[in-house]
N, C-alpha and C positions, 0 to 999 in steps of 0.2 A: 494313584498315578501322579507323576510329576512331569511337567513339560517345560522345556527351556524356551524362553522368549527373548527377543532382542528388539529394542526400540531404536529406530533410525530416523534422523532428520534428512529427508530427501530433497534434492535440488538446493543443497546448502553445503558449504565447506566449513561451517561452524555450528555449534549447538544453538538451539533456541531460535532458529529461523528455518525457512523452507517448510516442508510438510512432514509432520511426524507419522510414522507407520509402525505397527507392531508386526513382527515376523516370527512365524513358527515353522521350523523344519521338522516334519513328522515322518515317522517310519511307515505309518499307514493312516488312512483317513479316519477321522473321528466322525461321529454322527453329525449330520447337518445342524441339528438343534443345539448340540453342544458347542460347535464352532460359532454359531450365532450368539450363544450365551457368553462365550469367551470374548468375542468382539464387543458385546455390550458392556462387559466388565471393564475392558480397557478404555472404552468410550473415546477412541480416536476416530478420525475420518475413515480409516481403513485398517483392518487387521488381515494380513495375508498368511495363507497356509500353503506350504509346498511339500510335495511328496515325489520322490524319485520313482519314475516308471520306466518301462522298457524304451519308450519313444523319447524320453527326456523328462524334465521336471514339469509336473502338473501343478498349476497355480490356481488358487481361488481367493476371492477378495470379499470381505464382509464389512459393511458399515455397522454402526451400533444397532441398526434395525433391519437390515436386509443384505442378501448377497447381490453383488453387482457384476455385470458382464465384462467390465474392463476397468483397470485402474493403473495409471502410469506410475505414480510416485511410489506405490507399494510394490510394484514390480521392480523398480530401481532399487528400493530398499531391500527386497528379497535377494536380488543379485549381489548387492553389496555384502549382505550377511553370508551368502554362499561363498563368495570370493574371499572375504576378509576374516570371517569367523571360522568357517568350516574348510577353508583353504582348498576350494575346488581348483585343480591344476589345469585350467583351461583359460582361454581368452574370450570365449563366447559361451553363453548359457542359452539353451533353447527351452522354451516353455510351451506347454500345451494349456489352452485356456478356452473359456466359453466363446471368446472372440477369435478363435483360430490360433495359428502358430505365432509366437512372439519370440524375440530374442533380445539379449542384452550383451553388448561387447565392451571390453575393457580397453581403453586407449589412453595410456598414461594414467593420470589420476581421475580422468573423466569417464563416466559410464554412458553408453549410448543405447537407448531403447530403439528397437525396430518394430514399428507398429503399422497397422493399415491406415492409408489415407482415406478420409471420408469427406465427400463434397456435400455441403448442406444445400438444401433446396428452398425455394421461396415458399413462404406460408402467408396466409391472409388473416392474421389476428393482431395487426399492429396496435389497435386501440386497447385491447385487453392487455397486451404486453406492456405498453407504455403506462397504463394505470398501475400494473403490478410493480414495475420498476421505478415509476415516478420520474422518468426522463423521456426526452424525445428521441425516438429511434431514427437513424439514418437508413437502416436496412434491417429487415427481420427475415431470418432464414431458420431452417430446422432440419434435424434428422431425428435421432433418439434424444438429442439435446436441442434446446432452444438456443439460437445463435443471433445475438443482437449487436449490430454495429452502432456505436455512438459517435458524436461529432468530434470528440477530443479526448486526450488522456485525462484531462481534468474532469470531464463528465464521468469517466469511468471511476475515478477516485471519489467523486462526490456522490455517487449513486447510493441510495438507501432504500432498498426494495421493501415492499410489503410482503413479508415471508409467507403469511397465510394465503395471500392472493397468488403468489408464485406457486405454492404447493398444490393449488387447484388446477394449474395449467397442465395440459397432457404431454409433458416431457419429463425426462429423468431429472433434468436440472436446467439452469439458464447460464449461458456464457454471455458476458458483455465484453466488448473489445473496441479498440480504436488504435490509430497510428500513435506510436510513442514519440517522446521527445529525445530520449537517450537510447532507446531500443527501437527496432523496426515496428513492433507492436506491443501493446499491453492488454491485459485481460483480467477479469475476475470471474468467479464461478460460484453460483448459489444452487443448492440442492436440498431445500427444506423438506421435500416430499420423502427423501430417504434418510432424514435425520442429520443433514449437514447444512446448516444455515449458510455458511461460507467456507469453502475449502481453501486452505492457504496457498497451495501450489498443485495444479492438476495436470499430470502428464497426458491423460487420455483426451482432454479437451483440445489438445494441440494436434490431434488427428484431424480435426476440422479447421483449426486456426492456421496451421501451416499451409495447406492447399489454398485457402482463401487469400491469405496475405501474400503468398508466393505469386499468385496470379495478379493481384492488385498492384504489387510493387515491382513485378517483373524480375524477381530474383529467386534462386532456389536455396540459398543459404541465408538464414535470418537469425536475429537475436530477439529474444522475448523476455518480458518481465510480467509476472503475475503480481499485481499490486495490492495484495491483501495486507493485513496488519503485520504478518510475519514476513511475507514477500519471498520471492525466489526467482533466480535467473535461469533461463533455459536457452540452449543452443539448438537451432533447428535446421534441418535439411529436408527438402522434398526430393525423393528419388523414385520417379515413376508413380506406382500405386502404393508406395510405402513412404512413411515419414520416419526420420531419425531425430530423436529427441535426446539431447545430451545434458548432463548435469553431474554435480558432485553429491556425495552422501556422507553423513557423519553419524557414527554410532554414539548414542547418548546413554543407553542403559541396557543391562542384561539381567535376567533373573529367572526364577522358577515359579511356575504356576502350580499350586497344590490343589489336586482334585480329590483328595481323600485317600 
């Protein structure tokens, strides 16, 4: 069996920045174990698999070690592949996922994710979090992700977490964030428990970041930057109980996986 794959740098208009994702458009689902092995072979933050079903495109995401319930950059990458490689003749793609209905719309050269807004709640583990991150926290919140507000953009840039300690905390990963100097807010995301020490640009974390900063800054349209080594810019809107996350994508490789 041979399977076509496409590697896309999401949240970037040029190669070698943003967040790389591998995309497979399948005619039918493979066994879960095989999809996990394929994701481990590519060893990117996420590998996405999409299958057309009666209700729309069904999408699933795998890190090198596990399937995850939501991934923004690999959804953006999947939409880009369907639009640009497979020439889907529509301006909006609807996806079925473990996190409910999602969509990606095409507006000029920019793609917009439509994801659920998530409001983080207060948690009482500040000392454990500060030890793991090695920085002083202004505010510690959580949902399925740990959400930590720091005092400045420089504090976000300087953060050097203890990955082993972070992996022991009871969250999928850890978001750190602060007000930005050139953007409304900045962030970084660490998820060593699922095989990603630092994710370059994470769409799904903005489901929490956009509602938080929209309330704090009193505005519904914001600009964001995830200040990892690769880095990526995101355009953000809060629309009721949904967030819109906009960005570019760049195809950097296509090939064929040989399965014998």
